[in-house]
N, CA, C and O of each residue as an XYZ file, in Angstrom:
616
protein
N    -131.896    -54.723     91.434
C    -130.639    -53.813     92.753
C    -132.250    -53.389     93.449
O    -133.267    -52.971     92.895
N    -132.011    -53.644     94.605
C    -132.479    -53.274     95.920
C    -132.333    -52.063     96.074
O    -131.237    -51.525     96.236
N    -133.570    -51.404     96.038
C    -134.015    -49.841     96.185
C    -133.702    -49.655     97.860
O    -133.487    -48.450     97.987
N    -133.602    -50.197     98.969
C    -133.759    -49.409    100.312
C    -132.416    -49.225    100.795
O    -132.313    -48.956    101.992
N    -131.241    -49.325    100.025
C    -130.001    -49.428    100.747
C    -129.180    -48.014     99.953
O    -129.005    -47.917     98.738
N    -128.821    -47.161    100.832
C    -128.013    -46.100    100.576
C    -126.864    -46.093     99.642
O    -125.819    -46.618    100.026
N    -126.938    -45.502     98.324
C    -125.414    -45.243     97.787
C    -124.135    -45.139     98.369
O    -123.888    -44.387     99.312
N    -123.456    -45.757     97.914
C    -121.908    -45.342     99.178
C    -122.001    -46.392     99.573
O    -120.854    -46.512    100.006
N    -122.537    -47.439     99.819
C    -122.530    -48.710    101.231
C    -122.464    -49.674    101.112
O    -122.872    -50.383    102.033
N    -121.782    -50.438     99.624
C    -121.769    -51.492     99.411
C    -120.696    -52.074     99.013
O    -120.242    -51.629     97.959
N    -119.928    -53.233     99.677
C    -118.961    -53.802    100.178
C    -118.861    -55.026     99.149
O    -119.966    -55.497     98.880
N    -117.754    -55.655     98.503
C    -117.666    -57.021     97.907
C    -116.412    -57.506     98.765
O    -115.442    -56.868     98.355
N    -115.991    -58.479     99.913
C    -115.302    -59.021    100.146
C    -114.871    -60.028    100.463
O    -115.374    -60.643    101.403
N    -113.350    -60.708     99.478
C    -113.064    -61.860     99.175
C    -112.585    -62.719    100.463
O    -112.064    -62.331    101.509
N    -112.963    -64.104     99.999
C    -113.052    -64.783    100.955
C    -113.764    -64.277    102.860
O    -113.315    -64.202    104.004
N    -115.251    -64.028    102.044
C    -115.996    -63.406    103.454
C    -116.943    -64.358    104.208
O    -117.961    -63.940    104.759
N    -116.538    -65.777    104.215
C    -117.324    -66.490    104.338
C    -116.849    -67.314    105.976
O    -117.539    -67.824    106.859
N    -115.284    -67.118    105.809
C    -114.529    -67.644    107.341
C    -113.806    -66.381    107.700
O    -113.693    -65.383    106.989
N    -113.275    -66.592    109.057
C    -111.886    -66.120    109.617
C    -112.369    -64.162    109.610
O    -113.401    -63.566    109.915
N    -111.098    -63.744    109.131
C    -111.120    -62.037    108.812
C    -112.123    -61.742    108.183
O    -112.777    -60.795    108.620
N    -112.638    -62.498    106.838
C    -113.199    -61.784    106.033
C    -115.073    -61.899    106.465
O    -116.022    -61.197    106.116
N    -115.005    -62.789    107.117
C    -116.469    -63.309    107.817
C    -116.535    -62.378    109.190
O    -117.602    -62.304    109.799
N    -115.370    -61.679    109.649
C    -115.732    -60.870    110.626
C    -115.651    -59.457    110.546
O    -115.882    -58.532    111.325
N    -115.302    -59.548    109.511
C    -115.576    -57.876    108.559
C    -116.651    -57.751    108.169
O    -117.095    -56.611    108.309
N    -117.723    -58.926    107.421
C    -118.287    -58.902    106.611
C    -119.830    -58.449    107.739
O    -120.749    -57.700    107.409
N    -119.684    -59.136    108.984
C    -120.644    -59.117    109.922
C    -120.560    -57.613    110.927
O    -121.340    -57.035    111.683
N    -119.144    -57.384    110.442
C    -118.835    -55.665    111.333
C    -119.836    -54.655    110.620
O    -120.688    -53.995    111.214
N    -119.496    -54.633    108.679
C    -119.859    -53.817    107.782
C    -121.732    -53.976    107.915
O    -122.558    -53.066    107.986
N    -121.898    -55.100    107.913
C    -123.469    -55.422    107.923
C    -124.071    -54.348    109.184
O    -124.990    -53.530    109.221
N    -123.209    -54.743    110.010
C    -123.993    -54.259    111.598
C    -123.957    -52.431    111.219
O    -124.660    -51.636    111.842
N    -123.376    -52.178    110.535
C    -122.981    -50.833    110.330
C    -123.681    -50.523    109.703
O    -123.657    -49.301    109.558
N    -124.759    -51.249    108.899
C    -125.266    -50.454    107.206
C    -125.257    -50.684    105.786
O    -126.018    -50.409    104.857
N    -123.999    -51.360    105.930
C    -123.297    -51.650    104.964
C    -124.157    -52.721    103.983
O    -124.592    -53.636    104.682
N    -124.528    -52.870    102.552
C    -124.933    -54.144    101.911
C    -123.813    -54.590    101.562
O    -123.033    -53.928    100.877
N    -123.469    -56.283    102.161
C    -122.151    -57.111    101.714
C    -122.538    -58.097    100.911
O    -123.514    -58.848    100.946
N    -121.385    -57.962     99.976
C    -121.252    -59.106     99.191
C    -119.705    -60.087     99.627
O    -118.609    -59.556     99.803
N    -119.967    -61.548     99.729
C    -118.942    -62.549    100.365
C    -118.853    -63.256     99.650
O    -119.567    -64.257     99.708
N    -117.688    -63.034     98.356
C    -117.773    -64.370     97.961
C    -116.327    -65.535     98.019
O    -115.182    -65.095     98.118
N    -116.578    -66.777     97.955
C    -116.126    -67.766     98.603
C    -115.463    -68.982     98.103
O    -114.901    -69.308     99.149
N    -115.152    -69.819     97.312
C    -114.673    -70.770     96.495
C    -115.290    -71.915     96.686
O    -115.480    -72.666     95.729
N    -115.641    -72.189     97.757
C    -115.591    -73.620     98.782
C    -117.234    -73.806     99.038
O    -117.688    -72.981     99.831
N    -118.035    -74.603     98.581
C    -119.401    -75.371     98.508
C    -119.230    -75.275    100.060
O    -119.332    -74.200    100.650
N    -118.919    -76.668    100.799
C    -119.824    -76.477    101.743
C    -119.298    -75.160    102.999
O    -119.722    -75.154    104.154
N    -118.348    -74.166    102.455
C    -117.920    -72.940    103.458
C    -119.077    -72.174    103.020
O    -119.682    -71.737    103.999
N    -119.501    -71.914    102.134
C    -120.241    -70.931    101.225
C    -121.697    -71.281    101.931
O    -122.331    -70.253    102.167
N    -122.314    -72.400    102.288
C    -123.205    -73.200    102.599
C    -123.541    -72.828    104.051
O    -124.593    -72.318    104.437
N    -122.337    -73.211    104.890
C    -122.491    -72.849    106.256
C    -122.579    -71.442    106.592
O    -123.295    -71.053    107.515
N    -121.846    -70.627    105.846
C    -121.966    -69.047    105.740
C    -123.339    -68.775    105.608
O    -123.859    -68.048    106.454
N    -123.883    -69.146    104.868
C    -125.626    -68.439    104.528
C    -126.491    -68.656    105.620
O    -127.593    -68.164    105.863
N    -125.736    -69.561    106.305
C    -126.506    -70.113    107.596
C    -125.920    -68.887    108.674
O    -126.639    -67.946    109.011
N    -124.855    -69.014    109.035
C    -124.555    -67.947    110.024
C    -124.187    -66.634    110.149
O    -124.041    -66.093    111.245
N    -123.947    -65.819    108.574
C    -124.061    -64.133    108.323
C    -125.498    -63.964    108.289
O    -126.288    -64.857    107.982
N    -125.825    -62.691    108.644
C    -126.693    -62.089    108.519
C    -127.702    -61.967    107.076
O    -127.368    -61.371    106.052
N    -128.921    -62.643    107.280
C    -129.948    -63.282    106.127
C    -129.583    -62.137    104.548
O    -129.450    -62.458    103.367
N    -129.518    -60.783    105.220
C    -129.259    -59.703    103.914
C    -127.524    -59.892    103.626
O    -127.245    -58.957    102.875
N    -126.706    -60.411    103.805
C    -125.582    -60.585    103.355
C    -125.496    -61.511    102.007
O    -126.082    -62.593    102.063
N    -124.836    -61.181    100.849
C    -125.172    -61.964     99.877
C    -124.139    -62.251     99.633
O    -123.213    -61.490     99.352
N    -124.119    -64.006     99.735
C    -123.047    -64.803     99.788
C    -122.749    -65.627     98.378
O    -123.427    -66.618     98.104
N    -121.993    -65.291     97.751
C    -121.373    -66.024     96.032
C    -120.410    -67.028     96.305
O    -119.617    -67.185     97.233
N    -120.648    -67.621     95.358
C    -119.787    -68.427     95.043
C    -118.765    -68.425     93.829
O    -119.034    -68.641     92.647
N    -117.254    -68.065     94.517
C    -116.360    -67.161     93.375
C    -115.043    -67.828     93.747
O    -115.019    -68.043     94.958
N    -113.845    -68.262     93.069
C    -112.601    -68.494     93.266
C    -111.661    -67.486     93.288
O    -111.205    -67.400     92.149
N    -111.007    -66.460     94.221
C    -110.476    -65.492     94.006
C    -109.124    -65.812     92.993
O    -108.406    -64.952     92.482
N    -108.985    -67.343     92.850
C    -107.860    -66.575     91.503
C    -108.194    -66.566     90.283
O    -107.277    -66.365     89.486
N    -109.549    -66.768     89.747
C    -110.057    -67.021     88.740
C    -110.927    -65.046     88.480
O    -111.982    -64.565     88.894
N    -109.815    -64.489     87.641
C    -110.831    -63.673     87.004
C    -111.993    -63.495     86.609
O    -112.779    -62.627     86.988
N    -112.198    -64.553     85.597
C    -113.538    -64.755     85.541
C    -114.646    -64.329     86.741
O    -115.302    -63.291     86.835
N    -114.621    -65.315     87.478
C    -115.173    -65.475     88.701
C    -115.172    -64.013     89.292
O    -116.351    -63.787     89.568
N    -114.582    -63.163     89.543
C    -114.186    -61.916     89.983
C    -114.952    -61.066     89.493
O    -115.631    -60.248     90.114
N    -114.854    -61.275     87.922
C    -115.875    -60.279     87.650
C    -117.236    -60.714     87.417
O    -118.072    -59.922     86.980
N    -117.484    -61.789     87.651
C    -119.101    -62.263     87.746
C    -119.535    -62.035     89.093
O    -120.743    -62.120     89.314
N    -118.693    -61.740     90.098
C    -119.125    -61.625     91.494
C    -119.482    -59.818     92.056
O    -120.198    -59.359     92.946
N    -118.255    -58.969     90.650
C    -118.315    -57.643     90.632
C    -119.790    -57.462     90.108
O    -120.540    -56.650     90.649
N    -120.268    -58.396     88.829
C    -121.349    -57.893     88.035
C    -122.280    -58.445     88.652
O    -123.361    -58.207     88.114
N    -122.351    -59.063     89.521
C    -123.797    -59.797     90.117
C    -124.052    -58.240     91.212
O    -125.123    -57.645     91.090
N    -123.226    -57.829     91.997
C    -123.294    -57.098     93.177
C    -123.445    -55.422     92.572
O    -123.640    -54.425     93.267
N    -123.316    -55.471     91.343
C    -123.782    -53.871     90.625
C    -124.993    -54.112     90.596
O    -125.762    -53.204     90.911
N    -125.578    -55.569     90.161
C    -126.753    -55.634     89.499
C    -127.450    -55.586     90.626
O    -128.485    -54.974     90.364
N    -127.436    -55.952     91.904
C    -128.229    -56.070     93.177
C    -128.276    -55.020     93.960
O    -129.261    -54.653     94.600
N    -127.062    -54.438     93.924
C    -126.798    -53.051     95.158
C    -126.885    -52.073     94.141
O    -127.380    -50.977     94.405
N    -126.361    -52.401     92.733
C    -126.245    -50.616     91.894
C    -124.950    -49.743     91.934
O    -124.817    -48.756     91.210
N    -123.698    -50.300     93.110
C    -123.043    -49.881     92.865
C    -122.028    -50.251     93.826
O    -122.485    -50.775     94.842
N    -120.480    -50.087     93.765
C    -119.640    -50.933     94.602
C    -118.714    -50.138     94.891
O    -117.888    -49.708     94.085
N    -118.794    -49.778     96.498
C    -118.017    -48.733     96.945
C    -116.870    -49.105     97.850
O    -116.014    -48.294     98.206
N    -116.900    -50.521     98.243
C    -115.352    -50.892     99.187
C    -115.473    -52.557     98.532
O    -116.442    -53.301     98.381
N    -113.606    -52.761     98.161
C    -113.130    -53.632     98.003
C    -112.646    -54.015     98.715
O    -111.822    -53.148     99.006
N    -112.417    -55.364     99.760
C    -112.013    -56.103    100.149
C    -111.097    -57.183     99.726
O    -111.647    -58.266     99.531
N    -109.897    -57.129     99.553
C    -109.175    -58.507     98.712
C    -108.353    -59.322    100.218
O    -107.179    -59.412    100.576
N    -109.551    -59.763    100.741
C    -108.994    -60.547    102.011
C    -108.926    -62.158    101.988
O    -108.792    -62.869    102.984
N    -109.056    -62.632    100.532
C    -109.056    -64.488    100.384
C    -107.732    -64.522    101.047
O    -106.969    -63.599    101.333
N    -107.599    -66.306    101.295
C    -106.072    -66.607    101.399
C    -106.429    -68.195    101.666
O    -107.524    -68.467    102.158
N    -105.525    -69.205    101.346
C    -105.027    -70.183    102.201
C    -104.199    -70.923    102.653
O    -103.116    -70.569    102.187
N    -104.042    -72.020    103.503
C    -102.941    -71.893    104.077
C    -102.881    -74.047    104.039
O    -103.791    -74.876    104.074
N    -101.238    -74.204    103.949
C    -101.493    -75.309    103.813
C    -100.228    -75.700    104.314
O     -99.249    -76.067    103.665
N    -100.388    -75.550    105.878
C     -99.088    -75.802    106.796
C     -98.538    -77.140    106.667
O     -99.163    -78.166    106.936
N     -97.256    -77.083    106.215
C     -96.115    -78.570    105.970
C     -95.151    -78.144    106.653
O     -94.945    -76.970    106.962
N     -94.392    -79.254    106.974
C     -92.874    -78.579    106.963
C     -92.126    -78.433    105.876
O     -92.053    -79.340    105.047
N     -91.446    -77.226    105.729
C     -90.958    -76.688    104.588
C     -89.975    -77.702    103.379
O     -89.786    -77.245    102.252
N     -89.483    -78.905    103.729
C     -89.261    -79.711    103.181
C     -89.732    -80.810    102.519
O     -89.193    -81.655    101.804
N     -91.357    -80.543    103.079
C     -92.442    -81.409    102.046
C     -93.175    -80.526    101.759
O     -94.347    -80.849    101.570
N     -92.869    -79.354    101.638
C     -93.847    -78.711    100.420
C     -93.793    -78.600     99.072
O     -92.799    -77.936     98.779
N     -94.532    -79.017     97.909
C     -94.049    -79.146     97.110
C     -94.546    -78.102     96.106
O     -95.233    -77.245     96.661
N     -94.407    -77.938     94.864
C     -94.366    -76.736     93.959
C     -96.065    -76.448     94.131
O     -96.318    -75.334     94.589
N     -97.203    -77.282     93.830
C     -98.316    -77.128     93.707
C     -98.991    -76.402     94.960
O     -99.898    -75.570     94.932
N     -98.229    -76.999     96.217
C     -98.935    -75.824     97.346
C     -98.056    -74.642     97.651
O     -98.384    -73.562     98.142
N     -97.071    -74.992     97.326
C     -96.293    -73.285     97.625
C     -97.230    -72.129     96.295
O     -97.494    -70.931     96.403
N     -97.503    -72.998     95.242
C     -98.064    -72.062     94.219
C     -99.426    -71.602     94.733
O     -99.660    -70.401     94.603
N    -100.383    -72.388     95.310
C    -101.550    -72.201     95.736
C    -101.707    -71.019     96.872
O    -102.510    -70.100     97.033
N    -100.452    -71.534     97.638
C    -100.597    -70.285     98.539
C    -100.097    -68.581     98.430
O    -100.357    -67.486     98.929
N     -99.390    -69.087     97.626
C     -98.864    -67.564     96.843
C     -99.241    -67.211     96.002
O     -98.523    -66.427     95.382
N    -100.458    -67.519     95.493
C    -101.121    -67.111     94.239
C    -102.717    -66.242     94.984
O    -103.453    -65.468     94.372
N    -102.837    -66.621     96.174
C    -103.525    -66.232     96.744
C    -103.544    -65.247     98.207
O    -104.444    -64.500     98.592
N    -102.397    -65.502     98.762
C    -102.152    -64.604    100.223
C    -100.894    -63.264     99.817
O     -99.849    -63.670     99.307
N    -100.957    -62.606     99.919
C     -99.746    -61.681     99.845
C     -99.308    -61.609    101.399
O     -98.375    -62.074    102.054
N    -100.598    -60.685    101.713
C    -100.437    -60.037    103.027
C     -99.820    -60.209    103.965
O     -99.931    -59.446    104.925
N     -98.789    -62.692    105.533
C     -97.690    -62.924    106.534
C     -98.264    -63.248    107.883
O     -97.774    -64.214    108.468
N     -99.288    -62.538    108.493
C     -99.296    -62.770    109.908
C    -100.648    -63.646    109.781
O    -101.417    -63.603    108.821
N    -100.813    -64.589    111.137
C    -102.046    -64.732    111.183
C    -103.021    -64.086    112.407
O    -102.767    -64.518    113.531
N    -103.840    -63.341    112.327
C    -103.687    -62.359    113.125
C    -106.045    -62.806    113.673
O    -106.909    -63.445    113.073
N    -106.054    -62.216    114.672
C    -108.023    -62.291    115.042
C    -108.388    -61.601    113.943
O    -107.840    -60.619    113.441
N    -109.898    -62.514    113.418
C    -110.736    -61.304    112.311
C    -110.506    -59.757    113.062
O    -109.925    -58.759    112.636
N    -110.991    -59.929    113.948
C    -111.514    -58.439    114.607
C    -110.213    -57.465    114.416
O    -110.248    -56.236    114.358
N    -109.071    -58.291    114.334
C    -107.987    -57.273    114.331
C    -107.904    -56.609    112.923
O    -107.390    -55.543    112.584
N    -108.379    -57.291    112.409
C    -108.328    -56.720    110.469
C    -110.085    -56.166    110.423
O    -110.213    -55.196    109.676
N    -110.963    -56.473    110.869
C    -112.140    -56.384    110.583
C    -112.542    -54.692    110.940
O    -113.291    -53.995    110.256
N    -111.845    -54.284    112.159
C    -111.853    -52.747    112.859
C    -111.411    -51.758    111.545
O    -111.930    -50.684    111.241
N    -110.545    -52.297    111.019
C    -109.382    -51.608    110.306
C    -110.255    -51.187    108.551
O    -110.545    -50.119    108.012
N    -110.405    -52.491    108.187
C    -111.964    -52.245    107.262
C    -112.814    -51.451    107.405
O    -112.902    -50.524    106.600
N    -113.461    -51.537    108.185
C    -114.795    -50.753    108.687
C    -114.268    -49.163    108.821
O    -114.963    -48.231    108.417
N    -113.393    -49.037    109.232
C    -112.762    -47.824    109.193
C    -112.754    -46.702    107.716
O    -113.228    -45.617    107.380
N    -111.794    -47.908    107.107
C    -111.156    -47.639    105.676
C    -112.851    -47.380    104.840
O    -113.100    -46.340    104.231
N    -113.756    -48.415    104.964
C    -114.923    -48.436    104.270
C    -115.865    -47.246    105.018
O    -116.911    -47.153    104.376
N    -115.849    -46.409    106.032
C    -116.347    -45.604    106.811
C    -116.563    -44.026    105.713
O    -116.177    -43.825    104.562
N    -117.288    -43.184    106.617
C    -117.030    -42.014    105.931
C    -115.892    -41.553    106.720
O    -115.216    -40.767    106.056
N    -115.625    -41.670    107.399
C    -114.040    -40.932    108.064
C    -112.856    -41.297    107.405
O    -111.760    -40.753    107.541
N    -113.086    -42.074    106.815
C    -111.609    -42.493    105.186
C    -112.434    -41.920    104.045
O    -112.451    -42.492    102.955
N    -112.888    -41.178    104.194
C    -113.275    -40.298    103.181
C    -112.264    -40.029    101.838
O    -112.361    -40.524    100.715
N    -111.601    -39.393    102.184
C    -110.662    -38.552    101.372
C    -109.552    -39.642    101.301
O    -108.562    -39.202    100.716
N    -109.459    -40.513    101.582
C    -108.531    -41.949    101.437
C    -109.037    -43.082     99.830
O    -109.955    -43.895     99.724
N    -108.301    -42.779     99.124
C    -108.825    -43.304     97.729
C    -107.408    -44.333     97.425
O    -106.237    -43.955     97.394
N    -107.918    -45.690     97.225
C    -106.758    -46.720     96.771
C    -105.705    -46.636     97.590
O    -104.672    -46.252     97.042
N    -105.646    -46.866     98.691
C    -104.650    -46.936     99.621
C    -104.278    -47.979    100.714
O    -104.948    -48.330    101.685
N    -102.989    -48.404    100.297
C    -102.759    -50.130    101.357
C    -102.594    -49.863    102.380
O    -101.556    -49.207    102.474
N    -103.131    -50.030    103.409
C    -102.870    -50.068    104.874
C    -102.565    -51.350    105.316
O    -103.338    -52.307    105.288
N    -101.657    -51.350    105.641
C    -100.808    -52.362    106.489
C    -101.110    -52.629    107.904
O    -101.233    -51.749    108.757
N    -101.213    -53.801    108.088
C    -101.743    -54.145    109.686
C    -101.433    -55.418    110.062
O    -102.048    -56.482    110.130
N     -99.962    -54.919    110.362
C     -99.388    -56.641    110.372
C     -99.008    -56.996    112.228
O     -98.216    -57.928    112.372
N     -99.361    -56.529    113.154
C     -99.604    -56.694    113.964
C     -97.927    -56.663    114.867
O     -97.644    -57.292    115.887
N     -97.304    -56.002    114.313
C     -95.789    -55.624    114.755
C     -94.930    -56.523    114.217
O     -93.857    -56.865    114.714
N     -95.499    -56.983    112.989
C     -94.105    -57.997    112.226
C     -93.425    -57.033    111.560
O     -94.032    -56.179    110.913
N     -92.348    -57.055    111.628
C     -91.390    -56.409    110.906
C     -91.021    -55.284    111.344
O     -90.090    -54.816    110.689
N     -91.402    -54.599    112.264
C     -90.678    -53.596    112.997
C     -89.461    -53.673    113.322
O     -89.141    -54.826    113.610
N     -88.508    -52.804    113.409
C     -87.270    -52.261    114.438
C     -87.471    -52.362    115.476
O     -88.476    -51.669    115.634
N     -87.174    -52.827    116.517
C     -87.919    -52.908    117.865
C     -87.029    -52.922    118.634
O     -87.258    -52.984    119.842
């Protein structure tokens, strides 16, 4: 366990080695959080170790695997002692024409991706940073939709 961090400031960000997850890892780390960023792609994880701040823990884990998820949470608890913020951010994209999309591709996308709009990483990182902050201390287990206006009746 790392002894020089404050309890209550540890986050795990799935898909945290690129895009929105990486931006969130950088924002939270810059604000004093210990950050763990699991990813399932070896090449991305190696690059992330070079690009992310040195004290961000980069883990190899697949968001589709409960065993990998459990292992990541266990490693975070072992190293940091606690986990206070969990950002389920992992996503995949396989852009193809609808008539060219096979069942395996569709299953892969929908097995990982919930939340439909591609935004800039910073758009989401700031929302996550707020939810992880003391300013949101009374909010627990909330789903905050940041859709960029999609789905609004205007």
